[in-house]
Each structure stands twice: as C-alpha cells, then as structure tokens.
C-alpha positions as CSV (number, residue, x, y, z in Angstrom):
1,M,-16.2,3.9,9.4
2,V,-17.8,5.2,12.6
3,E,-14.9,3.9,14.6
4,L,-12.4,5.5,12.3
5,Q,-14.2,8.8,12.6
6,R,-14.4,8.5,16.4
7,W,-10.6,7.9,16.7
8,R,-9.9,10.7,14.2
9,D,-12.0,13.2,16.3
10,K,-10.6,11.9,19.6
11,R,-7.0,12.4,18.5
12,G,-7.7,15.7,16.7
13,L,-6.5,14.4,13.4
14,K,-7.4,16.1,10.1
15,F,-8.0,13.4,7.5
16,H,-10.8,12.7,5.2
17,L,-12.7,9.5,5.8
18,Q,-13.4,9.1,2.1
19,P,-10.7,10.9,0.2
20,K,-11.6,12.1,-3.3
21,Y,-9.1,9.8,-5.0
22,S,-9.5,6.7,-3.0
23,P,-9.3,4.1,-4.1
24,F,-6.8,4.9,-6.7
25,N,-4.6,2.8,-9.0
26,A,-1.6,2.4,-6.8
27,R,0.6,0.8,-9.5
28,L,2.6,4.0,-10.1
29,A,3.2,4.6,-6.4
30,D,4.1,1.0,-5.9
31,G,6.5,1.1,-8.9
32,V,8.2,4.2,-7.5
33,L,8.7,2.5,-4.2
34,I,10.2,-0.6,-5.8
35,A,12.4,1.5,-8.0
36,A,13.6,3.5,-5.0
37,I,14.4,0.4,-2.9
38,E,16.2,-1.2,-5.8
39,A,18.3,2.0,-6.3
40,G,19.2,1.9,-2.6
41,H,17.1,4.8,-1.5
42,D,15.2,4.9,1.8
43,P,11.5,5.1,0.8
44,D,10.4,6.4,4.2
45,P,10.5,10.1,3.4
46,F,8.3,9.5,0.3
47,L,5.8,7.3,2.3
48,R,5.5,10.0,5.0
49,R,4.4,12.4,2.2
50,A,2.3,9.9,0.3
51,F,-0.2,8.9,3.0
52,P,-1.1,12.5,4.0
53,A,-1.2,13.4,0.3
54,V,-4.1,10.9,-0.1
55,W,-5.9,11.2,3.2
56,E,-5.4,14.8,4.1
57,D,-4.7,16.7,0.8
58,Q,-6.9,14.4,-1.3
59,L,-4.3,14.1,-4.1
60,D,-4.3,11.5,-6.8
61,L,-1.2,9.3,-6.5
62,A,-2.0,7.7,-9.8
63,D,-1.1,11.1,-11.4
64,A,2.6,11.1,-12.5
65,M,3.0,14.8,-11.9
66,I,1.7,14.6,-8.4
67,E,3.8,11.5,-7.7
68,A,7.0,13.3,-9.1
69,R,6.3,16.3,-6.8
70,L,6.1,14.1,-3.7
71,V,9.1,12.1,-4.7
72,N,11.1,15.3,-5.2
73,A,9.9,16.7,-1.9
74,A,11.2,13.5,-0.2
75,G,14.7,14.3,-1.6
76,L,14.6,11.4,-4.0
77,P,15.4,11.6,-7.8
78,A,11.8,12.0,-9.0
79,K,12.5,11.9,-12.8
80,E,14.6,8.7,-12.5
81,L,12.2,6.9,-10.2
82,V,8.9,7.8,-11.9
83,E,10.4,6.8,-15.3
84,R,11.9,3.6,-13.9
85,S,8.5,2.7,-12.2
86,G,7.1,1.8,-15.6
87,T,9.8,-0.5,-16.8
88,A,9.6,-4.3,-17.4
89,A,12.0,-4.9,-14.5
90,I,9.7,-3.1,-12.1
91,D,6.7,-4.8,-13.6
92,E,8.3,-8.2,-12.8
93,A,9.2,-7.2,-9.3
94,Y,5.7,-5.8,-8.8
95,E,4.1,-9.1,-10.0
96,Q,6.4,-11.1,-7.8
97,N,5.5,-9.0,-4.8
98,R,1.8,-9.5,-5.7
99,Q,2.2,-13.3,-6.0
100,D,4.1,-13.4,-2.7
101,A,1.2,-11.5,-1.0
102,I,-1.5,-13.9,-2.2
103,A,0.5,-17.1,-1.5
104,P,-1.1,-19.5,1.0
105,M,-0.3,-18.9,4.6
106,Y,0.6,-21.6,6.9
107,S,0.7,-22.0,10.7
108,A,2.4,-24.9,12.3
109,G,2.5,-26.6,8.9
110,R,-1.2,-26.2,8.2
111,P,-2.9,-23.8,5.8
112,M,-4.6,-20.9,7.6
113,C,-8.2,-20.2,6.8
114,W,-9.1,-16.7,5.6
115,T,-12.7,-17.2,4.5
116,A,-15.4,-14.6,5.4
117,R,-17.3,-17.2,7.5
118,C,-14.5,-18.0,9.8
119,F,-12.0,-15.2,9.6
120,G,-10.0,-15.3,12.8
121,A,-9.8,-19.1,13.0
122,R,-6.1,-19.9,13.3
123,T,-5.8,-22.9,11.1
124,A,-7.9,-24.6,8.4
125,S,-8.6,-27.5,10.8
126,N,-10.0,-25.1,13.3
127,C,-12.0,-23.5,10.5
128,W,-13.6,-26.7,9.3
129,R,-14.7,-27.6,12.9
130,M,-16.5,-24.3,13.1
131,H,-18.9,-25.2,10.3
C-alpha cells in the first residue's frame, strides 16, 4: 500500500488507495464486458471509464444504474448490454472464463508452483527443491 501511495504521489495521480466500493461484486461489470465482446463491440471505451469510476470517483460498479450510465457514456448500448449480462448464456461464458483462469499453468511441460511459500519459483520441480 505504501508503494502504491508513493507512486500515486510521485506521478500526481488522483485516486483513492481504498475506494469506498472496493472490493465489489464484479459479476455485473464482467457480464457487461462479455456481452459487449460477444456483440462485436470494443470494450475499451467502457473500461477506460470503469477503472476511474471505481478508483477516482468511488462508484459502485455492482449497481446496475451506475453500470448503465458508464456503458452509455462509452457509446455502447447500455440497456441491451446490462440486460444481456444477466442471461444464462453470459453466465456460461463467465463460468468458462473463470474455469480457464484457475486451470493449472505449465512451463516446459511441468506444472508451475504458485504456493505462498515459494511464489516466484518457475516450476513445481524448482519449488519442491526449495523446501
């Protein structure tokens, strides 16, 4: 936290180190992104509004009204994307993305180690030698 504050101050940035609504349930925002991508929209304009909304303006992205306002400001179809974000199809895509994110990682055919004791070891074989 101290390092984040130091860099914020050094760069003259204006964000809160502990935003009011952080952490928040990101399911709505994630669903809107998935819906936007599936509909062929570029999600970048929304993301460029979402991050400052949380860190600078301390808005709650779990609130559908706030989410719709940001999506609309990004030039995307807010009503369509917010409504679609809660559908079964988006739930399935969300769950698949989640499963893909927690799948084991491999390096040179060996599982990588991500335990707290040896975070930074490149492979499980290196990890086990460290103990």
